[in-house]
C-alpha positions as CSV (number, residue, x, y, z in Angstrom):
1,L,-0.1,0.1,0.1
2,T,1.5,3.5,-1.0
3,E,0.4,6.2,0.6
4,T,0.7,9.6,-1.0
5,V,1.5,12.8,1.1
6,C,0.1,16.0,-0.6
7,V,1.8,19.4,0.8
8,C,-0.4,22.3,-0.2
9,S,1.3,25.8,-0.8
10,P,-0.1,29.0,-0.7
11,V,-1.0,30.6,-4.1
12,V,-0.9,34.0,-4.1
13,S,-2.2,35.9,-7.2
14,A,-2.4,40.0,-7.5
15,A,-4.1,42.4,-9.4
16,A,-2.9,46.0,-11.3
17,V,-3.2,48.8,-9.4
18,K,-6.7,50.5,-10.2
19,S,-6.7,54.3,-10.4
20,V,-9.7,56.0,-8.8
21,S,-10.9,59.9,-8.9
22,V,-14.0,61.0,-6.8
23,L,-15.2,64.7,-5.9
24,K,-14.4,65.5,-2.3
25,G,-17.8,64.8,0.0
26,D,-18.6,62.2,-2.2
27,S,-18.9,58.6,-1.4
28,V,-16.7,55.8,-3.3
29,T,-16.8,52.0,-2.8
30,L,-13.9,50.1,-3.6
31,Q,-14.7,46.5,-5.5
32,T,-13.5,43.6,-4.8
33,S,-13.6,40.6,-7.2
34,L,-15.8,38.7,-5.3
35,T,-19.3,38.1,-6.0
36,Y,-22.1,37.1,-3.7
37,K,-21.7,33.2,-4.2
38,Q,-18.0,33.3,-3.7
39,I,-16.6,32.0,-0.2
40,Y,-13.7,33.8,1.9
41,D,-12.0,33.1,5.2
42,V,-10.2,36.3,5.6
43,I,-10.6,40.2,4.2
44,L,-7.9,42.6,5.2
45,W,-8.5,46.5,3.8
46,R,-5.0,48.6,4.0
47,F,-4.3,52.0,3.6
48,G,-1.2,54.3,2.6
49,Q,2.5,53.5,2.4
50,Q,3.3,51.9,5.9
51,K,-0.4,49.7,5.3
52,S,-2.4,50.3,8.8
53,L,-5.2,48.3,9.1
54,V,-8.2,49.9,8.5
55,A,-11.1,47.4,8.1
56,E,-11.3,43.4,8.5
57,I,-13.3,40.2,8.1
58,N,-12.3,37.0,9.6
59,R,-15.2,34.6,9.4
60,T,-13.7,32.1,11.2
61,A,-12.9,34.5,14.2
62,G,-16.3,36.4,13.6
63,I,-14.6,39.7,13.4
64,F,-16.2,42.2,11.1
65,N,-14.7,45.3,12.0
66,T,-14.2,49.2,10.9
67,S,-14.0,50.6,14.0
68,S,-10.3,51.4,12.8
69,D,-9.7,55.0,12.6
70,G,-6.4,54.5,10.4
71,P,-3.9,56.8,10.7
72,D,-4.2,60.0,12.4
73,G,-8.0,59.0,13.4
74,R,-8.5,60.6,9.6
75,F,-11.4,58.0,8.8
76,G,-13.7,58.6,12.2
77,N,-16.9,56.7,11.3
78,R,-16.9,57.1,7.7
79,L,-15.5,53.3,6.7
80,Q,-18.7,50.8,5.5
81,L,-18.2,46.7,5.0
82,D,-20.2,45.2,2.7
83,C,-20.0,41.8,4.5
84,F,-21.0,39.5,1.0
85,T,-18.2,40.8,-1.1
86,G,-15.9,42.7,1.0
87,S,-16.1,45.9,-0.8
88,L,-15.1,49.1,1.2
89,T,-17.3,52.0,1.3
90,I,-15.3,55.7,2.2
91,T,-18.3,58.2,3.1
92,N,-18.1,61.8,2.9
93,I,-14.4,61.7,1.8
94,T,-12.0,64.0,2.4
95,T,-8.6,65.3,0.2
96,T,-6.6,63.3,3.2
97,D,-8.1,60.3,2.4
98,S,-6.1,60.1,-1.1
99,G,-3.6,57.2,-1.1
100,L,-2.9,53.6,-1.4
101,Y,-5.6,50.9,-0.7
102,E,-4.8,47.3,-0.8
103,V,-7.4,44.5,0.3
104,E,-6.1,41.1,0.7
105,I,-8.6,37.9,0.1
106,S,-7.8,34.8,1.8
107,S,-9.7,31.7,1.2
108,T,-9.1,27.7,1.6
109,I,-10.3,25.6,-1.4
110,S,-9.5,21.8,-1.3
111,R,-6.8,22.2,1.4
112,H,-5.2,25.1,-0.9
113,T,-5.0,28.3,0.6
114,I,-5.2,31.2,-1.7
115,H,-4.5,34.9,-1.1
116,Y,-5.4,37.3,-3.6
117,T,-4.1,41.5,-3.4
118,Q,-6.1,43.9,-5.2
119,S,-4.5,47.5,-5.0
120,F,-6.8,51.0,-5.4
121,T,-4.7,54.2,-5.8
122,V,-7.7,57.1,-5.3
123,T,-7.2,60.5,-5.8
124,V,-9.6,63.3,-4.3
125,R,-10.0,66.2,-6.3
126,D,-11.9,69.6,-5.0
127,A,-15.7,69.4,-5.1
128,V,-16.1,72.8,-6.2
129,K,-17.5,72.5,-9.9
130,P,-17.2,75.8,-12.1
131,V,-20.3,76.5,-14.4
132,S,-20.4,79.3,-16.7
133,V,-23.5,80.3,-18.4
134,K,-24.6,83.6,-20.3
135,E,-27.6,85.7,-19.1
136,G,-30.9,84.4,-20.4
137,E,-29.7,81.0,-20.7
138,T,-30.8,78.1,-18.6
139,V,-28.2,75.9,-16.5
140,T,-28.8,72.7,-14.7
141,L,-26.8,72.0,-11.7
142,P,-26.3,68.0,-11.8
143,I,-26.8,65.5,-9.3
144,T,-26.1,62.2,-10.7
145,E,-28.2,59.7,-8.8
146,M,-31.1,60.0,-6.3
147,Q,-32.2,56.9,-4.0
148,N,-35.4,56.3,-2.7
149,D,-35.0,57.9,1.1
150,D,-33.1,60.9,0.1
151,L,-33.7,64.0,1.9
152,I,-32.2,66.8,-0.5
153,L,-31.6,70.6,0.0
154,W,-30.1,72.8,-2.4
155,M,-28.6,75.8,-1.3
156,F,-27.3,79.2,-2.4
157,G,-25.2,80.5,0.1
158,E,-26.7,80.0,3.9
159,I,-30.2,80.3,1.9
160,V,-32.2,77.1,0.8
161,L,-33.4,77.1,-2.7
162,A,-35.1,73.8,-2.9
163,E,-35.8,70.5,-1.0
164,I,-36.6,66.9,-2.1
165,H,-38.3,64.4,0.2
166,K,-38.2,61.5,-2.1
167,A,-39.6,58.7,0.3
168,D,-43.0,60.9,0.5
169,Q,-42.2,62.3,-3.2
170,R,-42.2,66.2,-1.9
171,F,-40.5,68.6,-3.7
172,Y,-40.4,72.5,-3.2
173,T,-38.6,75.5,-4.8
174,Y,-38.4,78.8,-3.3
175,D,-37.7,82.3,-4.3
176,G,-34.5,82.8,-2.5
177,P,-33.1,86.2,-1.3
178,N,-34.9,89.2,-2.5
179,E,-37.1,86.8,-4.5
180,R,-34.2,86.7,-7.1
181,F,-34.9,83.3,-8.2
182,R,-38.9,83.7,-8.3
183,D,-40.4,81.5,-11.0
184,R,-37.0,80.3,-12.1
185,L,-36.6,77.2,-10.2
186,K,-37.3,73.6,-11.1
187,L,-36.4,70.5,-9.9
188,D,-35.8,67.0,-11.7
189,H,-38.2,64.5,-10.2
190,Q,-36.2,61.8,-11.3
191,T,-32.4,63.0,-10.6
192,G,-32.8,65.6,-8.3
193,S,-31.2,68.3,-10.7
194,L,-31.4,72.1,-10.1
195,I,-32.5,74.0,-13.0
196,I,-32.4,78.1,-13.0
197,T,-34.2,79.1,-16.1
198,D,-33.5,82.7,-17.3
199,T,-30.4,83.4,-15.2
200,R,-29.3,86.6,-14.1
201,T,-25.9,87.8,-13.2
202,T,-27.5,88.0,-9.7
203,H,-28.0,84.5,-9.8
204,S,-23.8,84.2,-10.1
205,G,-22.4,82.7,-6.5
206,L,-21.6,79.4,-4.5
207,Y,-24.6,76.9,-4.1
208,E,-24.5,73.8,-2.7
209,V,-26.0,70.7,-2.5
210,K,-26.5,68.2,0.7
211,I,-27.8,64.8,0.2
212,S,-28.8,63.1,3.1
213,R,-29.5,59.0,3.4
214,S,-29.8,56.8,5.8
215,R,-26.1,56.3,6.7
216,H,-24.2,59.0,5.3
217,T,-24.5,62.8,3.9
218,I,-23.0,63.5,0.7
219,N,-22.0,67.5,-0.2
220,R,-21.4,69.0,-3.4
221,R,-20.8,72.9,-4.4
222,I,-21.1,74.3,-7.6
223,T,-19.8,78.0,-8.6
224,V,-21.9,79.4,-11.4
225,T,-21.2,82.6,-13.0
226,V,-23.4,84.1,-15.2
227,T,-21.9,87.0,-17.9
228,G,-23.9,89.6,-19.3
229,E,-24.9,89.3,-23.3
């Protein structure tokens, strides 16, 4: 009788570094290659050149942890983990969140331990988007997506111009300071974008949209310049 002994060594693979660009104040999700049907044992998320551990899932030990704030506590409570895919979401992102993120995924299949790594270079850009329009024209201040539970406030300086309560399908617009926006504001009920018609130079300035969701808030700013005809 011959006994065969199998010595199983770890299998290591890595993917190319993926570049991700995001606006300050937005949320970004760093997607792993896992699907909902794939099984893993351990997922470790690290940040920066020092590879500081910022999130961890260990099925065997029952660990599901995003409480690590990272270097200098910069992440606060802004990290979220998908327990199925292991993807990492950073909410209300800031410029100090720029840098290298690495995820290591370990799983054991038929006595083989497989280690898979993915790397992401995240660049956070200034959230102030400049928009220029000629007097009398219409300008749309866009939102790329609106979710069913969103509460959205459009601001001009400190003044609320419009609000959306998506869950109740309530949409409101206001005249603004000195009624300068009277009969000029519209809301896109599908996207949440704000539309200003028949623009005037007095409409130039800083606009901000605040999107409140169940677990986080997104802030975006747009500088509008209206030039004379």
